[in-house]
Structures are given as C-alpha cells and as structure tokens.
N, C-alpha and C positions, 0 to 999 in steps of 0.2 A: 258551367250550367249543369244542374242536377237531372239525371235522368229518371225519368217515369218508368215504372215497370210495363212490359209489353200486356196485352190482354192475356187473361188467363194466368200470368204470374202474380204470385203474392209474395209480399214482402213479410216476413215473419219476424217477430221480436226475437231477441236472444234466447229468452226461455222457451218459447215455442219451438225455435230450431233445436235446442238441446232436447226437448221432449220428442221431436220428430225423428231424431238420431238414435236416442234411446229406444223408443219404441221398436225400430226396426232392427236393432241390436239384438234386442231382447227376443223378438220374434224370430230371429235367425239362430237362436242359442239352441241347443239340443235339449236342455231342461224344458223350455217352453213347448218345442215339439213334441216331446213326451208327453207333457201335460195334456197339451191339445189332443192327441190320440186317446189318452184316457177319459177325455170328457167329450168327445165328439158329437154326441147326442146334445149335450147341455150347451154346447156352443153354437148350434146352429142358428142363423140369422144374426149372429153378432158381429159388428165391426171389429177390425183388427185392434183398434184403439181400446174396445170395450174389452175383449179378450184379454189384451196386455194388462189392463188395470185389474181384472178379476185374479189373473195369475199373480201379480205383485202382492195382491191383497191376501190371497191363500198362502203365498210364500211367507209373507210377514207373520201372518196368524201362527204358522207353523213354528217359525223362529222364535216366537213369543212364548212358547211353551217351555 
C-alpha cells in the first residue's frame, strides 16, 4: 500500500530535490557568504533562493569574460 505524505510534507520531484540540496550547499559556501557580505544592502528582502540565483548569475557572468 502506498503511503501518503503527512500534512505539511511535500514530495519533491528529483529535479527539485537536487535544486534544494544545491541551493543550501551554495549558501553554506565561503564564496557565497563573502558575496552576501559585500552586497548586504542590495539583498535585503530577497529570499535565499533569489540570492542564490543572483549569485550564480553574477558568477557565471564573471566567468564568461
């Protein structure tokens, strides 16, 4: 018999699980934390997901040069 998730539990797709894990691994990195400190005022009010996305975008733009 299949179990249904308890109230408040969410089943994530495999891609969502990967993004969730990756997002928190990035947030724990020293590079991200340094980046956060440098942009403290610009990041006010942004969710962690938005901050990680901005960090990744800026990092990739830098690498593209």
